[in-house]
PDB file of N, CA, C and O in Angstrom:
ATOM      1  N   MET A   1      41.892  14.419 -11.068  1.00  0.00           N
ATOM      2  CA  MET A   1      42.174  15.302  -9.958  1.00  0.00           C
ATOM      3  C   MET A   1      43.218  16.317 -10.394  1.00  0.00           C
ATOM      4  O   MET A   1      44.168  15.972 -11.097  1.00  0.00           O
ATOM      5  N   ASN A   2      43.050  17.534  -9.992  1.00  0.00           N
ATOM      6  CA  ASN A   2      43.977  18.598 -10.291  1.00  0.00           C
ATOM      7  C   ASN A   2      45.277  18.363  -9.522  1.00  0.00           C
ATOM      8  O   ASN A   2      45.237  18.204  -8.302  1.00  0.00           O
ATOM      9  N   PRO A   3      46.436  18.335 -10.203  1.00  0.00           N
ATOM     10  CA  PRO A   3      47.699  18.088  -9.500  1.00  0.00           C
ATOM     11  C   PRO A   3      47.968  19.119  -8.405  1.00  0.00           C
ATOM     12  O   PRO A   3      48.663  18.820  -7.434  1.00  0.00           O
ATOM     13  N   ASP A   4      47.428  20.325  -8.552  1.00  0.00           N
ATOM     14  CA  ASP A   4      47.635  21.346  -7.530  1.00  0.00           C
ATOM     15  C   ASP A   4      46.930  20.999  -6.225  1.00  0.00           C
ATOM     16  O   ASP A   4      47.282  21.538  -5.176  1.00  0.00           O
ATOM     17  N   SER A   5      45.947  20.116  -6.272  1.00  0.00           N
ATOM     18  CA  SER A   5      45.223  19.739  -5.064  1.00  0.00           C
ATOM     19  C   SER A   5      45.860  18.531  -4.375  1.00  0.00           C
ATOM     20  O   SER A   5      45.334  18.032  -3.380  1.00  0.00           O
ATOM     21  N   GLN A   6      46.985  18.067  -4.902  1.00  0.00           N
ATOM     22  CA  GLN A   6      47.662  16.919  -4.306  1.00  0.00           C
ATOM     23  C   GLN A   6      48.750  17.376  -3.344  1.00  0.00           C
ATOM     24  O   GLN A   6      49.366  18.425  -3.534  1.00  0.00           O
ATOM     25  N   ASN A   7      48.973  16.581  -2.318  1.00  0.00           N
ATOM     26  CA  ASN A   7      50.006  16.844  -1.329  1.00  0.00           C
ATOM     27  C   ASN A   7      51.034  15.728  -1.359  1.00  0.00           C
ATOM     28  O   ASN A   7      50.719  14.586  -1.693  1.00  0.00           O
ATOM     29  N   ALA A   8      52.266  16.069  -1.006  1.00  0.00           N
ATOM     30  CA  ALA A   8      53.326  15.071  -0.921  1.00  0.00           C
ATOM     31  C   ALA A   8      53.343  14.470   0.482  1.00  0.00           C
ATOM     32  O   ALA A   8      53.342  15.191   1.480  1.00  0.00           O
ATOM     33  N   HIS A   9      53.359  13.154   0.542  1.00  0.00           N
ATOM     34  CA  HIS A   9      53.418  12.427   1.807  1.00  0.00           C
ATOM     35  C   HIS A   9      54.583  11.448   1.724  1.00  0.00           C
ATOM     36  O   HIS A   9      54.838  10.848   0.680  1.00  0.00           O
ATOM     37  N   HIS A  10      55.282  11.300   2.842  1.00  0.00           N
ATOM     38  CA  HIS A  10      56.416  10.380   2.906  1.00  0.00           C
ATOM     39  C   HIS A  10      56.195   9.434   4.080  1.00  0.00           C
ATOM     40  O   HIS A  10      55.848   9.862   5.180  1.00  0.00           O
ATOM     41  N   PHE A  11      56.401   8.142   3.830  1.00  0.00           N
ATOM     42  CA  PHE A  11      56.206   7.125   4.857  1.00  0.00           C
ATOM     43  C   PHE A  11      57.442   6.244   4.943  1.00  0.00           C
ATOM     44  O   PHE A  11      58.079   5.957   3.929  1.00  0.00           O
ATOM     45  N   GLN A  12      57.779   5.816   6.157  1.00  0.00           N
ATOM     46  CA  GLN A  12      58.761   4.759   6.362  1.00  0.00           C
ATOM     47  C   GLN A  12      57.956   3.494   6.605  1.00  0.00           C
ATOM     48  O   GLN A  12      57.114   3.441   7.501  1.00  0.00           O
ATOM     49  N   VAL A  13      58.226   2.470   5.791  1.00  0.00           N
ATOM     50  CA  VAL A  13      57.411   1.262   5.820  1.00  0.00           C
ATOM     51  C   VAL A  13      58.298   0.051   6.070  1.00  0.00           C
ATOM     52  O   VAL A  13      59.333  -0.116   5.423  1.00  0.00           O
ATOM     53  N   GLN A  14      57.888  -0.791   7.008  1.00  0.00           N
ATOM     54  CA  GLN A  14      58.603  -2.031   7.304  1.00  0.00           C
ATOM     55  C   GLN A  14      57.891  -3.198   6.633  1.00  0.00           C
ATOM     56  O   GLN A  14      56.673  -3.188   6.452  1.00  0.00           O
ATOM     57  N   GLY A  15      58.686  -4.207   6.269  1.00  0.00           N
ATOM     58  CA  GLY A  15      58.116  -5.432   5.737  1.00  0.00           C
ATOM     59  C   GLY A  15      58.203  -5.560   4.226  1.00  0.00           C
ATOM     60  O   GLY A  15      57.773  -6.571   3.671  1.00  0.00           O
ATOM     61  N   MET A  16      58.750  -4.555   3.547  1.00  0.00           N
ATOM     62  CA  MET A  16      58.885  -4.631   2.089  1.00  0.00           C
ATOM     63  C   MET A  16      60.219  -5.295   1.751  1.00  0.00           C
ATOM     64  O   MET A  16      61.258  -4.936   2.306  1.00  0.00           O
ATOM     65  N   SER A  17      60.181  -6.274   0.832  1.00  0.00           N
ATOM     66  CA  SER A  17      61.429  -6.956   0.509  1.00  0.00           C
ATOM     67  C   SER A  17      61.606  -7.256  -0.984  1.00  0.00           C
ATOM     68  O   SER A  17      62.690  -7.662  -1.403  1.00  0.00           O
ATOM     69  N   CYS A  18      60.555  -7.062  -1.791  1.00  0.00           N
ATOM     70  CA  CYS A  18      60.660  -7.456  -3.192  1.00  0.00           C
ATOM     71  C   CYS A  18      59.702  -6.638  -4.065  1.00  0.00           C
ATOM     72  O   CYS A  18      58.941  -5.809  -3.567  1.00  0.00           O
ATOM     73  N   GLN A  19      59.756  -6.886  -5.346  1.00  0.00           N
ATOM     74  CA  GLN A  19      58.892  -6.153  -6.271  1.00  0.00           C
ATOM     75  C   GLN A  19      57.413  -6.466  -6.055  1.00  0.00           C
ATOM     76  O   GLN A  19      56.556  -5.636  -6.357  1.00  0.00           O
ATOM     77  N   HIS A  20      57.110  -7.643  -5.540  1.00  0.00           N
ATOM     78  CA  HIS A  20      55.718  -7.953  -5.205  1.00  0.00           C
ATOM     79  C   HIS A  20      55.219  -6.978  -4.126  1.00  0.00           C
ATOM     80  O   HIS A  20      54.084  -6.505  -4.180  1.00  0.00           O
ATOM     81  N   CYS A  21      56.076  -6.692  -3.160  1.00  0.00           N
ATOM     82  CA  CYS A  21      55.720  -5.730  -2.096  1.00  0.00           C
ATOM     83  C   CYS A  21      55.475  -4.345  -2.689  1.00  0.00           C
ATOM     84  O   CYS A  21      54.512  -3.667  -2.330  1.00  0.00           O
ATOM     85  N   VAL A  22      56.347  -3.938  -3.590  1.00  0.00           N
ATOM     86  CA  VAL A  22      56.198  -2.638  -4.255  1.00  0.00           C
ATOM     87  C   VAL A  22      54.852  -2.576  -4.954  1.00  0.00           C
ATOM     88  O   VAL A  22      54.124  -1.594  -4.810  1.00  0.00           O
ATOM     89  N   ARG A  23      54.516  -3.605  -5.702  1.00  0.00           N
ATOM     90  CA  ARG A  23      53.267  -3.636  -6.465  1.00  0.00           C
ATOM     91  C   ARG A  23      52.064  -3.626  -5.531  1.00  0.00           C
ATOM     92  O   ARG A  23      51.069  -2.956  -5.807  1.00  0.00           O
ATOM     93  N   ALA A  24      52.149  -4.366  -4.430  1.00  0.00           N
ATOM     94  CA  ALA A  24      51.038  -4.423  -3.470  1.00  0.00           C
ATOM     95  C   ALA A  24      50.774  -3.040  -2.876  1.00  0.00           C
ATOM     96  O   ALA A  24      49.620  -2.639  -2.727  1.00  0.00           O
ATOM     97  N   ILE A  25      51.827  -2.317  -2.541  1.00  0.00           N
ATOM     98  CA  ILE A  25      51.663  -0.979  -1.978  1.00  0.00           C
ATOM     99  C   ILE A  25      51.148  -0.014  -3.036  1.00  0.00           C
ATOM    100  O   ILE A  25      50.245   0.777  -2.761  1.00  0.00           O
ATOM    101  N   GLU A  26      51.704  -0.065  -4.237  1.00  0.00           N
ATOM    102  CA  GLU A  26      51.217   0.799  -5.316  1.00  0.00           C
ATOM    103  C   GLU A  26      49.736   0.549  -5.584  1.00  0.00           C
ATOM    104  O   GLU A  26      48.953   1.490  -5.715  1.00  0.00           O
ATOM    105  N   ASP A  27      49.364  -0.715  -5.662  1.00  0.00           N
ATOM    106  CA  ASP A  27      47.962  -1.059  -5.935  1.00  0.00           C
ATOM    107  C   ASP A  27      47.041  -0.575  -4.818  1.00  0.00           C
ATOM    108  O   ASP A  27      45.965  -0.042  -5.088  1.00  0.00           O
ATOM    109  N   ALA A  28      47.457  -0.758  -3.569  1.00  0.00           N
ATOM    110  CA  ALA A  28      46.629  -0.335  -2.435  1.00  0.00           C
ATOM    111  C   ALA A  28      46.412   1.173  -2.456  1.00  0.00           C
ATOM    112  O   ALA A  28      45.297   1.647  -2.232  1.00  0.00           O
ATOM    113  N   LEU A  29      47.466   1.920  -2.721  1.00  0.00           N
ATOM    114  CA  LEU A  29      47.355   3.381  -2.730  1.00  0.00           C
ATOM    115  C   LEU A  29      46.560   3.871  -3.938  1.00  0.00           C
ATOM    116  O   LEU A  29      45.782   4.819  -3.826  1.00  0.00           O
ATOM    117  N   GLN A  30      46.751   3.233  -5.089  1.00  0.00           N
ATOM    118  CA  GLN A  30      46.039   3.677  -6.280  1.00  0.00           C
ATOM    119  C   GLN A  30      44.595   3.198  -6.301  1.00  0.00           C
ATOM    120  O   GLN A  30      43.783   3.730  -7.059  1.00  0.00           O
ATOM    121  N   THR A  31      44.259   2.210  -5.490  1.00  0.00           N
ATOM    122  CA  THR A  31      42.859   1.835  -5.302  1.00  0.00           C
ATOM    123  C   THR A  31      42.154   2.935  -4.513  1.00  0.00           C
ATOM    124  O   THR A  31      41.007   3.275  -4.800  1.00  0.00           O
ATOM    125  N   LEU A  32      42.839   3.480  -3.533  1.00  0.00           N
ATOM    126  CA  LEU A  32      42.301   4.584  -2.739  1.00  0.00           C
ATOM    127  C   LEU A  32      42.208   5.860  -3.574  1.00  0.00           C
ATOM    128  O   LEU A  32      41.221   6.592  -3.486  1.00  0.00           O
ATOM    129  N   ASP A  33      43.235   6.127  -4.384  1.00  0.00           N
ATOM    130  CA  ASP A  33      43.302   7.330  -5.216  1.00  0.00           C
ATOM    131  C   ASP A  33      43.947   6.959  -6.544  1.00  0.00           C
ATOM    132  O   ASP A  33      45.167   6.825  -6.639  1.00  0.00           O
ATOM    133  N   ALA A  34      43.115   6.795  -7.566  1.00  0.00           N
ATOM    134  CA  ALA A  34      43.612   6.352  -8.874  1.00  0.00           C
ATOM    135  C   ALA A  34      44.624   7.328  -9.477  1.00  0.00           C
ATOM    136  O   ALA A  34      45.427   6.934 -10.323  1.00  0.00           O
ATOM    137  N   GLN A  35      44.598   8.574  -9.058  1.00  0.00           N
ATOM    138  CA  GLN A  35      45.514   9.578  -9.592  1.00  0.00           C
ATOM    139  C   GLN A  35      46.796   9.716  -8.771  1.00  0.00           C
ATOM    140  O   GLN A  35      47.654  10.536  -9.100  1.00  0.00           O
ATOM    141  N   ALA A  36      46.932   8.937  -7.729  1.00  0.00           N
ATOM    142  CA  ALA A  36      48.108   9.052  -6.858  1.00  0.00           C
ATOM    143  C   ALA A  36      49.380   8.694  -7.620  1.00  0.00           C
ATOM    144  O   ALA A  36      49.408   7.753  -8.413  1.00  0.00           O
ATOM    145  N   ALA A  37      50.425   9.466  -7.359  1.00  0.00           N
ATOM    146  CA  ALA A  37      51.757   9.146  -7.872  1.00  0.00           C
ATOM    147  C   ALA A  37      52.513   8.493  -6.714  1.00  0.00           C
ATOM    148  O   ALA A  37      52.679   9.090  -5.650  1.00  0.00           O
ATOM    149  N   VAL A  38      52.965   7.263  -6.938  1.00  0.00           N
ATOM    150  CA  VAL A  38      53.584   6.480  -5.861  1.00  0.00           C
ATOM    151  C   VAL A  38      55.007   6.104  -6.271  1.00  0.00           C
ATOM    152  O   VAL A  38      55.245   5.659  -7.394  1.00  0.00           O
ATOM    153  N   ARG A  39      55.951   6.291  -5.342  1.00  0.00           N
ATOM    154  CA  ARG A  39      57.324   5.852  -5.561  1.00  0.00           C
ATOM    155  C   ARG A  39      57.766   5.088  -4.324  1.00  0.00           C
ATOM    156  O   ARG A  39      57.699   5.602  -3.208  1.00  0.00           O
ATOM    157  N   VAL A  40      58.219   3.856  -4.530  1.00  0.00           N
ATOM    158  CA  VAL A  40      58.651   2.999  -3.429  1.00  0.00           C
ATOM    159  C   VAL A  40      60.143   2.731  -3.581  1.00  0.00           C
ATOM    160  O   VAL A  40      60.596   2.321  -4.650  1.00  0.00           O
ATOM    161  N   ASP A  41      60.903   2.959  -2.520  1.00  0.00           N
ATOM    162  CA  ASP A  41      62.331   2.670  -2.500  1.00  0.00           C
ATOM    163  C   ASP A  41      62.564   1.518  -1.522  1.00  0.00           C
ATOM    164  O   ASP A  41      62.565   1.712  -0.306  1.00  0.00           O
ATOM    165  N   LEU A  42      62.757   0.334  -2.064  1.00  0.00           N
ATOM    166  CA  LEU A  42      62.944  -0.854  -1.214  1.00  0.00           C
ATOM    167  C   LEU A  42      64.169  -0.734  -0.315  1.00  0.00           C
ATOM    168  O   LEU A  42      64.129  -1.154   0.841  1.00  0.00           O
ATOM    169  N   SER A  43      65.252  -0.167  -0.829  1.00  0.00           N
ATOM    170  CA  SER A  43      66.502  -0.129  -0.064  1.00  0.00           C
ATOM    171  C   SER A  43      66.395   0.724   1.198  1.00  0.00           C
ATOM    172  O   SER A  43      67.079   0.454   2.184  1.00  0.00           O
ATOM    173  N   THR A  44      65.546   1.746   1.176  1.00  0.00           N
ATOM    174  CA  THR A  44      65.409   2.617   2.348  1.00  0.00           C
ATOM    175  C   THR A  44      64.090   2.407   3.091  1.00  0.00           C
ATOM    176  O   THR A  44      63.924   2.899   4.207  1.00  0.00           O
ATOM    177  N   GLY A  45      63.152   1.681   2.482  1.00  0.00           N
ATOM    178  CA  GLY A  45      61.838   1.481   3.089  1.00  0.00           C
ATOM    179  C   GLY A  45      60.953   2.708   2.986  1.00  0.00           C
ATOM    180  O   GLY A  45      59.976   2.837   3.725  1.00  0.00           O
ATOM    181  N   ARG A  46      61.284   3.599   2.084  1.00  0.00           N
ATOM    182  CA  ARG A  46      60.543   4.858   1.955  1.00  0.00           C
ATOM    183  C   ARG A  46      59.491   4.751   0.850  1.00  0.00           C
ATOM    184  O   ARG A  46      59.750   4.234  -0.236  1.00  0.00           O
ATOM    185  N   VAL A  47      58.308   5.253   1.162  1.00  0.00           N
ATOM    186  CA  VAL A  47      57.224   5.329   0.191  1.00  0.00           C
ATOM    187  C   VAL A  47      56.827   6.801   0.083  1.00  0.00           C
ATOM    188  O   VAL A  47      56.428   7.421   1.069  1.00  0.00           O
ATOM    189  N   ASP A  48      56.941   7.349  -1.124  1.00  0.00           N
ATOM    190  CA  ASP A  48      56.540   8.731  -1.401  1.00  0.00           C
ATOM    191  C   ASP A  48      55.243   8.691  -2.190  1.00  0.00           C
ATOM    192  O   ASP A  48      55.118   7.952  -3.166  1.00  0.00           O
ATOM    193  N   VAL A  49      54.284   9.491  -1.760  1.00  0.00           N
ATOM    194  CA  VAL A  49      52.968   9.508  -2.409  1.00  0.00           C
ATOM    195  C   VAL A  49      52.549  10.953  -2.636  1.00  0.00           C
ATOM    196  O   VAL A  49      52.645  11.787  -1.736  1.00  0.00           O
ATOM    197  N   ARG A  50      52.086  11.238  -3.838  1.00  0.00           N
ATOM    198  CA  ARG A  50      51.440  12.515  -4.136  1.00  0.00           C
ATOM    199  C   ARG A  50      49.971  12.211  -4.344  1.00  0.00           C
ATOM    200  O   ARG A  50      49.590  11.503  -5.276  1.00  0.00           O
ATOM    201  N   SER A  51      49.141  12.766  -3.445  1.00  0.00           N
ATOM    202  CA  SER A  51      47.727  12.428  -3.465  1.00  0.00           C
ATOM    203  C   SER A  51      46.927  13.518  -2.763  1.00  0.00           C
ATOM    204  O   SER A  51      47.441  14.236  -1.905  1.00  0.00           O
ATOM    205  N   GLY A  52      45.675  13.625  -3.143  1.00  0.00           N
ATOM    206  CA  GLY A  52      44.760  14.521  -2.467  1.00  0.00           C
ATOM    207  C   GLY A  52      44.109  13.887  -1.253  1.00  0.00           C
ATOM    208  O   GLY A  52      43.375  14.552  -0.523  1.00  0.00           O
ATOM    209  N   GLN A  53      44.371  12.601  -1.029  1.00  0.00           N
ATOM    210  CA  GLN A  53      43.801  11.886   0.123  1.00  0.00           C
ATOM    211  C   GLN A  53      44.547  12.275   1.403  1.00  0.00           C
ATOM    212  O   GLN A  53      45.723  12.635   1.352  1.00  0.00           O
ATOM    213  N   PRO A  54      43.867  12.202   2.545  1.00  0.00           N
ATOM    214  CA  PRO A  54      44.532  12.509   3.817  1.00  0.00           C
ATOM    215  C   PRO A  54      45.619  11.490   4.137  1.00  0.00           C
ATOM    216  O   PRO A  54      45.524  10.321   3.763  1.00  0.00           O
ATOM    217  N   ARG A  55      46.647  11.949   4.829  1.00  0.00           N
ATOM    218  CA  ARG A  55      47.771  11.092   5.210  1.00  0.00           C
ATOM    219  C   ARG A  55      47.297   9.831   5.936  1.00  0.00           C
ATOM    220  O   ARG A  55      47.797   8.735   5.684  1.00  0.00           O
ATOM    221  N   GLU A  56      46.326   9.999   6.839  1.00  0.00           N
ATOM    222  CA  GLU A  56      45.840   8.862   7.626  1.00  0.00           C
ATOM    223  C   GLU A  56      45.228   7.786   6.735  1.00  0.00           C
ATOM    224  O   GLU A  56      45.409   6.595   6.987  1.00  0.00           O
ATOM    225  N   ALA A  57      44.509   8.196   5.698  1.00  0.00           N
ATOM    226  CA  ALA A  57      43.889   7.234   4.779  1.00  0.00           C
ATOM    227  C   ALA A  57      44.954   6.499   3.973  1.00  0.00           C
ATOM    228  O   ALA A  57      44.828   5.300   3.725  1.00  0.00           O
ATOM    229  N   LEU A  58      46.000   7.210   3.564  1.00  0.00           N
ATOM    230  CA  LEU A  58      47.090   6.580   2.818  1.00  0.00           C
ATOM    231  C   LEU A  58      47.831   5.576   3.698  1.00  0.00           C
ATOM    232  O   LEU A  58      48.136   4.467   3.260  1.00  0.00           O
ATOM    233  N   ALA A  59      48.120   5.968   4.942  1.00  0.00           N
ATOM    234  CA  ALA A  59      48.796   5.056   5.877  1.00  0.00           C
ATOM    235  C   ALA A  59      47.937   3.818   6.135  1.00  0.00           C
ATOM    236  O   ALA A  59      48.458   2.706   6.224  1.00  0.00           O
ATOM    237  N   ALA A  60      46.630   4.010   6.254  1.00  0.00           N
ATOM    238  CA  ALA A  60      45.728   2.874   6.483  1.00  0.00           C
ATOM    239  C   ALA A  60      45.734   1.927   5.285  1.00  0.00           C
ATOM    240  O   ALA A  60      45.690   0.709   5.463  1.00  0.00           O
ATOM    241  N   ALA A  61      45.789   2.467   4.074  1.00  0.00           N
ATOM    242  CA  ALA A  61      45.825   1.622   2.871  1.00  0.00           C
ATOM    243  C   ALA A  61      47.098   0.778   2.848  1.00  0.00           C
ATOM    244  O   ALA A  61      47.060  -0.397   2.481  1.00  0.00           O
ATOM    245  N   ILE A  62      48.223   1.375   3.241  1.00  0.00           N
ATOM    246  CA  ILE A  62      49.487   0.617   3.305  1.00  0.00           C
ATOM    247  C   ILE A  62      49.373  -0.488   4.359  1.00  0.00           C
ATOM    248  O   ILE A  62      49.781  -1.624   4.116  1.00  0.00           O
ATOM    249  N   ALA A  63      48.823  -0.155   5.520  1.00  0.00           N
ATOM    250  CA  ALA A  63      48.667  -1.142   6.596  1.00  0.00           C
ATOM    251  C   ALA A  63      47.734  -2.272   6.182  1.00  0.00           C
ATOM    252  O   ALA A  63      47.995  -3.437   6.483  1.00  0.00           O
ATOM    253  N   GLU A  64      46.653  -1.934   5.496  1.00  0.00           N
ATOM    254  CA  GLU A  64      45.707  -2.962   5.048  1.00  0.00           C
ATOM    255  C   GLU A  64      46.330  -3.892   4.025  1.00  0.00           C
ATOM    256  O   GLU A  64      45.895  -5.034   3.876  1.00  0.00           O
ATOM    257  N   ALA A  65      47.352  -3.411   3.312  1.00  0.00           N
ATOM    258  CA  ALA A  65      48.064  -4.258   2.350  1.00  0.00           C
ATOM    259  C   ALA A  65      49.041  -5.200   3.057  1.00  0.00           C
ATOM    260  O   ALA A  65      49.635  -6.075   2.428  1.00  0.00           O
ATOM    261  N   GLY A  66      49.202  -5.010   4.383  1.00  0.00           N
ATOM    262  CA  GLY A  66      50.032  -5.927   5.164  1.00  0.00           C
ATOM    263  C   GLY A  66      51.391  -5.405   5.554  1.00  0.00           C
ATOM    264  O   GLY A  66      52.271  -6.188   5.913  1.00  0.00           O
ATOM    265  N   TYR A  67      51.588  -4.090   5.494  1.00  0.00           N
ATOM    266  CA  TYR A  67      52.881  -3.511   5.804  1.00  0.00           C
ATOM    267  C   TYR A  67      52.747  -2.535   6.971  1.00  0.00           C
ATOM    268  O   TYR A  67      51.699  -1.918   7.162  1.00  0.00           O
ATOM    269  N   GLN A  68      53.823  -2.404   7.748  1.00  0.00           N
ATOM    270  CA  GLN A  68      53.782  -1.547   8.938  1.00  0.00           C
ATOM    271  C   GLN A  68      54.353  -0.174   8.608  1.00  0.00           C
ATOM    272  O   GLN A  68      55.496  -0.044   8.171  1.00  0.00           O
ATOM    273  N   VAL A  69      53.527   0.846   8.829  1.00  0.00           N
ATOM    274  CA  VAL A  69      53.963   2.234   8.655  1.00  0.00           C
ATOM    275  C   VAL A  69      54.526   2.701   9.987  1.00  0.00           C
ATOM    276  O   VAL A  69      53.844   2.660  11.011  1.00  0.00           O
ATOM    277  N   GLN A  70      55.767   3.143   9.964  1.00  0.00           N
ATOM    278  CA  GLN A  70      56.408   3.635  11.184  1.00  0.00           C
ATOM    279  C   GLN A  70      55.916   5.039  11.470  1.00  0.00           C
ATOM    280  O   GLN A  70      55.771   5.858  10.563  1.00  0.00           O
ATOM    281  N   GLN A  71      55.664   5.304  12.721  1.00  0.00           N
ATOM    282  CA  GLN A  71      55.276   6.652  13.139  1.00  0.00           C
ATOM    283  C   GLN A  71      56.541   7.492  13.206  1.00  0.00           C
ATOM    284  O   GLN A  71      57.579   7.031  13.681  1.00  0.00           O
ATOM    285  N   GLY A  72      56.451   8.713  12.735  1.00  0.00           N
ATOM    286  CA  GLY A  72      57.648   9.540  12.745  1.00  0.00           C
ATOM    287  C   GLY A  72      57.278  10.903  12.647  1.00  0.00           C
ATOM    288  O   GLY A  72      58.143  11.779  12.637  1.00  0.00           O
TER     289      GLY A  72
END
């Protein structure tokens, strides 16, 4: 995927507490978009994603992995 076609998305996510959580979210997002760049900050609960996928699809992937995306 062309990096120019990717958008930055930021999510506040509840329920993350360890590196297993980080890996689960990274895997869920990269299953949806193998080219996605994912950064998870456990201390703030913030997940930053660069992807060409719609925000709703990314949020759904996080939710399906078992984590709650806060609406904001």
